[in-house]
Structure formats: structure tokens, C-alpha cells
C-alpha positions as CSV (number, residue, x, y, z in Angstrom):
1,M,56.3,19.3,42.1
2,S,58.4,20.7,39.7
3,D,57.0,22.8,37.1
4,I,58.8,20.7,34.3
5,Q,57.3,17.4,36.5
6,A,54.3,18.5,36.3
7,I,54.6,19.8,32.9
8,A,55.5,16.7,31.5
9,D,52.7,14.8,33.7
10,R,50.0,17.0,31.6
11,V,51.7,16.2,28.3
12,E,51.7,12.3,29.3
13,I,48.3,12.2,30.4
14,E,47.2,14.4,27.3
15,A,48.7,11.4,25.0
16,L,47.3,8.6,27.0
17,R,44.0,10.8,26.5
18,G,45.3,10.6,22.6
19,E,46.1,7.2,22.3
20,F,42.9,5.9,23.8
21,T,41.3,7.6,20.6
22,D,43.4,6.1,18.6
23,A,43.3,2.7,20.0
24,V,39.5,3.0,19.7
25,M,39.7,4.1,15.9
26,M,42.2,1.3,14.8
27,R,39.8,-1.3,17.0
28,D,42.8,-2.2,18.7
29,Y,41.2,-3.8,21.8
30,D,44.4,-4.8,23.4
31,R,46.0,-1.7,23.6
32,G,42.9,0.0,24.7
33,A,42.3,-2.0,27.6
34,S,46.1,-1.5,28.4
35,L,46.2,2.4,29.4
36,F,44.0,1.5,32.2
37,T,45.3,0.1,35.3
38,P,44.9,-3.5,36.3
39,D,41.8,-2.7,38.2
40,G,40.4,0.2,35.8
41,V,36.9,0.7,35.2
42,L,35.1,1.7,32.2
43,R,31.6,3.5,32.6
44,M,28.9,4.6,29.8
45,P,26.1,4.9,31.9
46,N,23.7,6.0,28.2
47,V,24.8,2.2,27.1
48,P,24.8,1.2,30.2
49,V,27.4,-0.6,30.6
50,E,30.5,-1.3,33.3
51,L,33.7,-2.7,32.8
52,V,36.2,-3.4,35.2
53,G,39.7,-4.9,34.5
54,R,41.6,-4.8,31.5
55,E,40.1,-7.9,30.5
56,Q,36.5,-7.0,30.6
57,I,37.6,-3.5,29.0
58,R,39.1,-5.2,26.1
59,A,36.6,-8.1,25.5
60,G,33.3,-4.8,26.1
61,G,35.7,-2.9,23.4
62,A,35.4,-6.4,21.0
63,R,31.6,-6.4,21.5
64,L,30.8,-2.3,21.2
65,Q,32.5,-2.2,18.1
66,G,31.4,-5.0,16.9
67,L,27.9,-3.0,16.6
68,W,29.0,-0.7,14.9
69,D,29.4,-0.4,10.3
70,Y,31.7,2.7,10.8
71,F,32.8,5.0,14.2
72,V,34.9,8.0,14.2
73,Q,35.8,9.4,17.6
74,N,37.8,12.7,18.0
75,T,39.0,13.8,21.4
76,H,39.5,17.6,22.9
77,P,41.7,18.5,25.6
78,G,39.9,19.4,29.2
79,M,41.3,19.8,32.7
80,I,43.6,18.5,34.0
81,Q,44.3,18.2,37.8
82,L,47.5,16.6,39.4
83,D,47.9,15.4,43.1
84,G,51.0,13.2,43.7
85,D,51.5,10.3,41.5
86,T,47.3,10.3,40.6
87,A,45.0,12.8,38.8
88,S,41.9,13.8,37.9
89,G,40.6,15.7,34.7
90,R,38.2,15.8,31.4
91,A,38.1,15.0,28.0
92,Y,35.7,16.5,25.2
93,M,34.6,13.8,22.5
94,H,32.7,15.0,19.1
95,E,31.8,10.8,17.6
96,L,29.9,9.6,14.1
97,A,28.7,6.2,14.3
98,R,26.9,4.3,12.2
99,L,25.9,1.1,13.6
100,R,25.6,-2.5,11.7
101,D,21.5,-1.8,12.2
102,G,21.4,1.3,10.3
103,S,20.7,3.6,12.9
104,S,23.0,6.7,12.6
105,H,24.2,8.4,16.3
106,L,25.8,11.9,16.6
107,N,27.7,12.2,20.1
108,Y,28.9,15.4,22.1
109,A,30.1,13.9,25.3
110,V,32.9,14.2,28.3
111,Y,34.8,11.3,29.6
112,H,35.7,11.9,33.5
113,D,38.6,10.7,34.2
114,R,41.0,9.6,37.0
115,Y,44.5,8.7,36.3
116,Q,47.1,6.9,38.4
117,C,51.1,7.1,37.3
118,T,52.4,3.2,37.5
119,G,55.8,2.2,36.2
120,E,54.2,1.5,33.3
121,G,53.8,5.5,33.0
122,W,49.8,7.5,33.0
123,K,47.0,5.0,33.0
124,F,43.2,5.4,33.7
125,T,41.9,4.3,36.4
126,E,38.2,5.0,35.8
127,R,37.1,6.9,32.5
128,V,33.5,8.1,33.2
129,Y,31.4,8.5,29.6
130,E,28.9,11.3,29.8
131,V,26.3,12.9,26.6
132,R,25.9,16.2,26.5
133,Y,24.1,15.7,23.2
134,H,22.5,12.5,21.0
135,D,21.6,13.5,17.9
136,T,19.8,9.4,16.2
137,S,18.7,11.5,12.4
138,R,19.4,9.4,10.0
139,W,22.5,9.9,7.5
140,R,22.6,9.1,4.1
141,A,26.5,9.6,4.0
142,R,29.1,7.3,3.6
143,R,32.4,6.0,4.5
144,P,35.0,6.4,1.8
145,G,35.0,3.4,-0.8
146,Q,31.2,2.6,0.0
147,R,29.3,3.2,-3.2
148,G,26.2,5.3,-3.7
149,R,25.6,8.7,-4.1
150,P,26.8,11.1,-0.7
151,V,24.8,13.4,0.6
152,N,25.0,17.4,0.8
153,L,24.5,18.1,4.6
154,R,23.7,22.5,5.4
155,L,23.5,23.4,9.0
156,V,20.7,25.1,10.5
157,E,20.0,27.6,13.3
158,A,17.7,29.1,15.0
159,A,17.1,32.3,14.4
160,G,13.9,32.9,16.6
161,P,10.7,31.3,18.0
162,G,9.9,29.3,15.0
163,V,11.7,30.0,12.7
164,V,15.2,28.7,11.3
165,R,18.0,29.7,9.1
166,N,20.9,28.9,7.0
167,V,24.6,28.7,8.5
168,S,26.8,29.7,5.3
169,D,29.8,30.0,7.8
170,I,29.5,28.2,10.7
171,A,32.5,29.9,12.6
172,Q,30.4,33.5,12.9
173,F,28.1,31.1,15.2
174,P,28.1,29.3,18.7
175,L,27.8,25.7,19.1
176,A,24.7,26.4,21.2
177,R,23.4,28.2,18.4
178,V,23.6,25.1,16.2
179,I,20.2,23.2,16.3
180,A,20.9,20.7,13.5
181,V,22.5,19.5,10.5
182,V,19.5,18.9,7.8
183,S,20.0,16.7,5.2
184,S,19.5,18.7,1.6
185,V,17.9,15.5,0.6
186,P,14.9,13.9,2.6
187,V,15.4,9.8,3.3
188,G,13.8,7.9,1.3
189,S,14.1,10.5,-1.8
190,S,16.2,10.8,-4.9
191,P,18.4,13.7,-5.5
192,T,17.7,15.5,-8.8
193,S,21.5,17.0,-8.9
């Protein structure tokens, strides 16, 4: 494989991962399913769900997204290992969701991927979702256009055993030290400002 072909393959695979996120965000179930090979598999052990084939992936996406009031997903580049017309890789995810039942979810996760180069370009043969961090703290934040007052959020870090302090500049702290995003207005109370 030439260096130029390897670069092109990496760009196409990265575009595939970005298009998956776009399809999820736009609730385009058909497009999301089309990004998989006909026998592709999407596994989310934390749900738990295993969807095999484009029709199950399309229907499963519609079913899962039907549970959400809103959902925001960001994909961050990970590794890609090319092997001829197949490849493997990882994509790092940051997701915010509020379900229709009122529960809130903040996830940091990894997609472990396998890819196949087909006549239609690179496709997923398998995506396995692994949650690395899951926070179900209730949010008072709102989506654009929603009525109500937005919440003021602050980041806190562990400054030592039993000591928590505000983080004023997130750029100066590694993510591993940030322990929570805390509402400055407790749930159930009224904001005074």
C-alpha cells in the first residue's frame, strides 16, 4: 500500500466515524445503518443491546433515540490500524443526553471499531461501545428553545482527601482530576439570582 493510499484510507475512515455521529445527531437512522456492511454489528453492552445487520441497526437506532429528549454526541479521533482492505480503530466519545423519563446522562466512552473497504467505500463491520465514565447526576440545564431558567454550572476537583475546590480554568487541570460538574443551584430549590 502506498503512503498516499494509506493517507486516503485514514481520511475516509475518519470521515466515516464523523458521519456516524452526524447521522445520530440528525436522527437519520437510514444513513446511520448504511454506514455498516450488510452484516455489520453494533454492540452496546452497557444498554445491553446487540444489533446485527442494517435493518436491526436502523430500527435499534430509532428505538433508542425515541427514548431521548435530547442527545449530543462528539467524536474525537483515535487510532486507526490499516491492514489492506480491512482496518481496526478506536474513536473517543463525549455524550450528553436527557431521556424522556427525566434522567440525565454524561458519558465518556470508546468505540472499538472494525472496518471494511467495499465498493461503496469504507464501512463499519463492527462497533463496540465501551463506557469509561458515566454520570447520571440530574441536570437543570435546558436545550435551546426550552422554557425555564438555565442552571449555572461549576467544575470541581479533588484537591486532597476530603477536599474539593472550584476549578476556575479547566485548561490548567487534567481531566482525571476533575471529579464533577456541580450545579450551583441544588435540584428542587429556586435560584435567587
